[in-house]
C-alpha positions in Angstrom: 84.9 -46.7 6.7 82.4 -50.0 7.1 81.8 -51.3 10.2 79.6 -53.4 12.9 77.2 -51.8 14.9 79.8 -53.3 17.5 82.4 -51.3 16.5 80.6 -48.1 15.9 79.9 -48.5 19.8 83.4 -48.5 20.3 83.9 -45.8 18.0 81.7 -43.3 20.4 83.5 -44.7 23.1 87.0 -44.4 22.4 89.2 -41.2 22.5 90.0 -40.1 18.7 93.7 -40.1 17.8 94.2 -36.9 15.1 97.8 -36.5 13.3 98.0 -32.6 14.3 100.8 -30.3 12.2 103.2 -28.1 12.8 103.5 -25.5 11.2 107.2 -23.8 11.7 108.9 -27.4 10.0 105.5 -29.2 9.1 106.2 -31.2 11.7 103.6 -34.4 11.7 102.3 -34.8 15.4 99.8 -37.7 17.0 97.5 -35.8 19.1 94.4 -37.5 21.5 91.2 -35.9 22.1 88.5 -37.1 24.3 85.5 -38.5 23.9 83.1 -35.2 23.7 80.5 -34.5 25.9 77.8 -34.8 23.7 77.9 -36.4 20.7 74.5 -36.1 18.4 73.6 -38.8 15.5 71.3 -38.4 12.7 69.9 -41.8 11.0 67.0 -42.7 9.0 64.0 -44.9 10.9 65.6 -48.5 10.5 69.0 -47.7 10.3 69.9 -49.7 13.5 69.9 -46.5 16.3 68.2 -49.3 18.8 70.7 -51.9 18.1 72.8 -49.5 18.5 72.3 -48.7 21.4 72.1 -51.8 22.9 75.4 -52.5 22.0 77.1 -49.7 23.9 75.2 -51.1 27.1 77.0 -54.3 26.0 80.3 -52.7 26.0 80.1 -50.8 29.5 78.9 -53.9 31.9 78.1 -52.9 35.6 80.5 -53.2 38.0 78.6 -55.5 40.4 76.2 -57.9 38.9 74.3 -58.4 41.8 72.2 -54.6 41.4 69.5 -55.9 43.6 72.2 -56.0 46.9 72.0 -52.6 46.2 69.4 -49.6 47.9 68.5 -48.3 44.6 70.2 -50.8 41.5 71.2 -47.9 40.1 74.7 -47.8 41.6 76.9 -49.9 39.6 75.4 -49.1 36.2 78.0 -47.5 33.9 75.1 -46.4 31.4 71.8 -45.2 31.7 70.0 -45.1 28.2 66.2 -44.7 27.0 64.7 -46.6 23.4 62.0 -48.2 23.1 63.2 -50.8 25.8 62.6 -48.3 28.0 59.1 -48.4 26.9 58.5 -52.2 27.6 59.1 -51.3 31.4 55.1 -50.1 31.3 52.3 -51.6 30.5 48.2 -51.5 30.6 45.7 -52.8 32.4 42.1 -52.2 32.0 40.5 -53.4 35.0 37.6 -55.5 33.5 37.2 -58.1 36.6 35.6 -56.1 38.5 32.4 -54.7 36.6 31.9 -54.1 33.4 32.8 -50.2 33.1 36.9 -50.0 32.3 39.4 -48.7 34.9 42.3 -48.6 32.8 45.7 -48.1 34.5 49.6 -48.0 33.3 51.6 -50.5 35.6 55.2 -50.4 35.9 57.6 -53.2 35.8 60.0 -53.1 39.0 63.6 -51.8 38.3 65.5 -49.4 39.7 64.9 -46.2 37.7 61.1 -45.8 38.3 61.9 -47.3 42.0 64.5 -43.8 42.2 63.3 -41.4 40.9 59.4 -42.4 42.9 60.4 -44.0 45.4 63.7 -42.5 47.2 63.3 -38.9 45.1 59.5 -38.6 45.3 58.9 -36.9 42.4 56.1 -37.8 41.0 54.7 -34.2 41.1 57.6 -33.0 38.6 56.8 -35.9 36.6 53.8 -34.7 35.5 55.0 -31.4 35.3 56.9 -32.8 32.6 54.2 -35.0 31.0 51.8 -31.7 30.8 54.4 -29.6 29.3 54.2 -31.7 25.9 51.1 -32.8 25.6 48.2 -30.6 28.1 47.9 -29.1 30.6 45.0 -30.8 32.5 45.8 -34.2 31.4 47.1 -34.8 35.4 48.9 -38.7 35.7 48.6 -39.9 39.2 50.8 -42.5 41.1 48.7 -44.6 43.3 49.8 -44.9 47.2 50.3 -48.7 48.7 46.4 -50.6 49.3 44.8 -54.1 49.3 43.2 -55.9 47.2 41.2 -59.2 47.7 42.0 -62.2 45.6 39.4 -65.0 44.4 41.0 -67.5 46.9 39.6 -64.8 49.5 43.3 -64.2 50.1 44.0 -60.4 50.2 47.4 -58.7 48.5 49.5 -55.4 48.9 50.2 -53.5 46.3 52.8 -51.2 46.8 52.9 -47.7 45.9 54.1 -45.9 43.0 53.5 -49.5 41.0 51.0 -47.9 38.8 49.6 -44.6 37.3 46.1 -43.2 36.3 45.4 -40.6 33.9 42.6 -38.1 33.9 41.3 -35.0 32.9 41.3 -32.2 35.0 38.0 -29.2 34.9 38.2 -25.6 36.0 35.9 -27.0 39.1 38.8 -29.2 40.9 36.9 -32.0 39.1 37.7 -34.4 37.1 36.9 -37.6 34.6 37.7 -40.8 35.6 40.3 -43.4 34.4 41.5 -42.2 30.5 43.3 -44.2 28.4 46.0 -42.1 27.0 47.1 -42.7 23.7 50.4 -44.8 22.3 51.8 -40.5 21.6 51.1 -39.4 24.7 52.3 -42.7 27.2 55.1 -42.3 24.7 55.7 -38.7 26.5 54.9 -39.9 29.9 57.2 -42.6 30.1 60.4 -40.0 28.5 59.0 -37.1 31.3 59.3 -40.0 34.3 63.4 -40.9 32.4 64.2 -37.0 31.8 62.9 -36.6 35.4 65.5 -39.4 36.7 68.4 -37.6 34.4 67.4 -33.9 35.8 67.9 -35.5 39.7 71.2 -37.8 38.6 72.4 -34.2 37.2 71.9 -32.6 40.1 73.0 -35.6 42.8 76.3 -34.7 40.6 76.7 -31.2 40.5 76.0 -31.3 44.7 79.1 -33.2 44.8 81.9 -31.5 47.1 84.8 -32.4 45.5 87.3 -32.0 49.2 83.7 -33.8 51.4 82.6 -36.5 48.7 79.8 -38.5 49.4 78.7 -41.8 47.6 75.4 -41.8 45.6 74.3 -44.0 43.7 75.9 -42.0 39.7 79.2 -42.8 41.6 80.1 -45.3 38.4 77.9 -43.9 35.6 80.0 -42.5 32.3 77.1 -42.7 29.5 73.6 -41.7 29.0 72.7 -42.8 25.9 69.3 -41.4 24.4 67.6 -42.6 21.2 64.7 -40.9 19.4 62.8 -39.1 22.6 60.1 -36.8 19.9 58.3 -39.7 17.8 55.2 -39.2 18.8 55.7 -34.6 19.5 54.8 -32.2 17.0 56.8 -29.8 16.2 56.2 -26.8 18.9 56.5 -29.7 21.6 59.7 -31.2 20.0 61.7 -28.1 20.2 60.5 -27.1 23.5 61.9 -31.0 24.8 65.0 -30.4 22.1 65.9 -27.0 24.0 64.8 -28.9 27.6 67.3 -31.4 27.0 70.1 -29.2 26.0 69.8 -26.8 28.3 69.6 -29.5 31.1 72.9 -31.1 29.9 74.4 -28.1 29.3 74.2 -28.0 33.1 76.3 -31.5 33.7 79.4 -30.5 36.0 80.3 -34.0 35.8 82.5 -36.0 33.7 79.1 -38.3 32.7 79.3 -37.8 28.8 76.0 -38.0 26.6 75.1 -39.9 23.2 72.0 -38.6 21.7 70.0 -40.5 17.8 67.4 -39.6 16.3 65.3 -39.9 12.8 63.8 -36.7 13.0 65.9 -33.7 11.2 63.9 -30.7 12.9 65.2 -32.2 15.9 68.5 -32.8 15.2 68.7 -29.4 13.7 67.8 -27.5 17.2 69.8 -29.8 18.9 72.5 -28.8 17.0 72.1 -24.9 17.3 71.4 -25.4 21.2 75.1 -27.7 21.1 77.0 -25.6 18.6 77.2 -22.0 20.4 78.5 -21.3 24.0 76.3 -19.8 25.5 76.6 -18.8 29.7 74.5 -20.7 31.3 74.5 -19.8 35.6 76.9 -22.5 36.0 79.1 -21.7 33.2 80.6 -21.0 29.8 79.2 -24.8 27.7 81.9 -25.2 25.5 81.2 -26.0 21.7 83.8 -27.6 21.1 82.9 -30.8 22.9 80.0 -31.8 20.8 80.0 -33.3 17.7 77.7 -34.8 15.6 77.6 -37.5 13.0 75.2 -39.2 11.0 74.9 -43.4 11.0 74.3 -45.2 7.7 73.8 -48.6 6.7 75.5 -50.1 3.5 73.3 -52.6 1.5 75.2 -55.4 3.0 74.5 -54.8 5.8 78.2 -53.0 7.5 77.2 -49.8 8.6 79.2 -46.4 8.3 79.2 -42.9 10.8 80.4 -40.0 9.0 81.1 -37.1 11.4 80.4 -33.7 10.3 82.8 -31.3 9.8 80.8 -28.0 9.0 79.7 -25.8 11.5 76.1 -25.4 10.4 73.9 -28.8 11.8 73.8 -31.1 8.1 70.5 -30.5 6.0 67.9 -32.7 6.0 66.7 -32.0 2.2 70.4 -32.0 0.5 70.9 -35.5 1.9 67.2 -36.8 1.3 68.5 -35.5 -2.3 71.4 -36.7 -2.3 70.9 -40.2 -1.5 67.5 -40.3 -4.4 69.9 -39.0 -7.0 72.3 -41.7 -6.2 69.8 -44.4 -6.1 68.5 -43.4 -9.4 71.9 -43.3 -10.9 72.4 -46.8 -9.4 68.5 -47.8 -11.0 67.2 -49.2 -7.5 64.6 -47.5 -7.1 61.5 -48.6 -5.1 58.1 -46.9 -3.9 59.1 -46.2 -0.5 61.8 -43.2 -2.4 58.6 -41.3 -3.8 57.7 -40.8 -0.1 61.7 -39.2 0.7 60.1 -37.0 -2.6 56.9 -36.1 -1.4 58.5 -35.5 2.0 60.8 -32.5 0.0 58.1 -30.6 -1.9 56.0 -30.4 1.1 58.8 -29.0 3.3 59.9 -26.9 0.6 56.5 -25.2 -0.4 55.7 -24.6 3.2 59.4 -22.8 3.5 58.3 -20.9 0.0 55.5 -19.9 0.8 53.1 -22.2 -1.3 50.1 -23.2 -0.1 50.2 -27.1 -2.5 53.3 -29.0 -2.4 52.0 -30.0 -6.1 52.7 -26.5 -6.8 56.2 -27.2 -7.3 55.8 -29.7 -9.9 56.6 -29.1 -13.8 54.1 -26.8 -15.3 51.8 -27.9 -18.4 51.3 -25.7 -21.7 48.5 -24.6 -19.6 50.4 -23.3 -16.3 48.4 -26.4 -14.1 50.8 -29.1 -12.4 51.9 -32.1 -14.4 48.6 -33.8 -13.3 50.4 -37.1 -14.2 53.6 -36.1 -12.3 51.0 -35.7 -9.4 48.9 -38.8 -9.5 52.4 -40.9 -9.5 54.0 -38.8 -6.5 50.4 -38.8 -4.9 50.1 -43.0 -5.4 53.4 -43.8 -4.3 53.2 -42.1 -1.3 50.6 -43.2 -0.2 50.2 -47.3 -0.4 47.5 -48.6 1.5 49.0 -52.0 1.1 51.6 -53.6 2.3 51.8 -55.8 -1.1 52.0 -52.1 -2.9 55.0 -51.7 -0.9 57.4 -54.7 -2.7 55.6 -54.3 -6.0 58.3 -53.7 -8.4 58.3 -49.7 -10.5 57.0 -49.8 -14.4 60.2 -48.1 -16.0 57.7 -44.7 -16.7 57.4 -44.4 -12.5 61.1 -45.0 -12.4 61.6 -42.3 -15.1 59.0 -40.0 -13.2 61.1 -39.7 -10.3 64.4 -39.2 -11.4 62.6 -36.4 -14.1 61.2 -35.1 -10.7 64.7 -34.4 -8.9 66.1 -33.4 -11.5 64.0 -30.6 -12.1 63.5 -30.3 -7.9 67.3 -29.5 -7.9 68.2 -26.9 -11.4 64.6 -25.0 -10.8 65.0 -24.3 -6.9 68.8 -24.3 -6.9 69.4 -26.4 -4.2 73.0 -26.4 -3.6 74.4 -30.2 -3.3 75.6 -31.1 -0.1 79.6 -31.8 0.4 80.0 -35.2 2.4 82.8 -35.9 4.4 84.4 -39.4 5.0 
């Protein structure tokens, strides 16, 4: 059933009504299933995952409009979310005003999240530890203490503690480099580490509530945590580590807070499926895989969306899904240049899985036993366009034909099992 993102957000937060057949008299009754503890959603980049997080947030507005009237600003929130918008809370100041040598600092916009985790909980060291797990154990973030600066007019201004971060590389002799401006990927990992540390403390806080003698916490109204693609800049090893860490943390959650996680990364999706889809005993309690659901979000040509639940027990195969998508594209005749990128992705991953040194070895062979040079050239050229104009240039009929032939060759020669979809 096609829907808007707003309707899909509503679907994710609404208990599901299903029909149940009683075998004795084949009587059909309706049964309401609660919203799962974890809902994991896979979607290609550009489908609308981040916009979905915003729509979901709008469904559950804060219970009190004036958040600043509260101590931490968190107590009214029903949803905590991590997405591309979270990164807007941080921005760089290269500090060029006091000399030619730049002293880059990552500044933090005033917000309830960092105020609680840093000022109230003092978790700066845990943030640094989490950050180093996914980057480099020598790359160290340091939060500022309170200090004063003199303005141009001679007046002094107080810079509050925990409002900026500097980064340096530690050496073995207790020394370190000067301030570094870290890469965009490292910056994203740092911001995720701030959010993850806050989430960790929130779960521990909620787990510590005594039913007989409850005390108020900043998360008493929290109902959902929405996490959108925290792994865009991680290599596979750190990506797996992050997925396992996140799953283990969520499985410690004893409260009623529910989680929605979206991603475009097939490895991240599959690792989380494996972590959530099995019952494993923790020190706290036994996690039940029935509390977990997985979906695929797709955007249709008319701008509507579909959220299809994956009902099979194992994680869906990313490569089977790509093959299926490409076959549909060929049937419709709507082949575009970026579809060669998807084909190249399939070829590279399949070559690695089968033990070939190069993806070209999977291509059809010529009479001399070598990969078809024309097919290789077309895939290479079409998946490495350097100019934006090339991305929208129409494909020639022979280019569309080679894509069709390559898909057919891969499916038949390497025996891809066709994916069965569920509405």
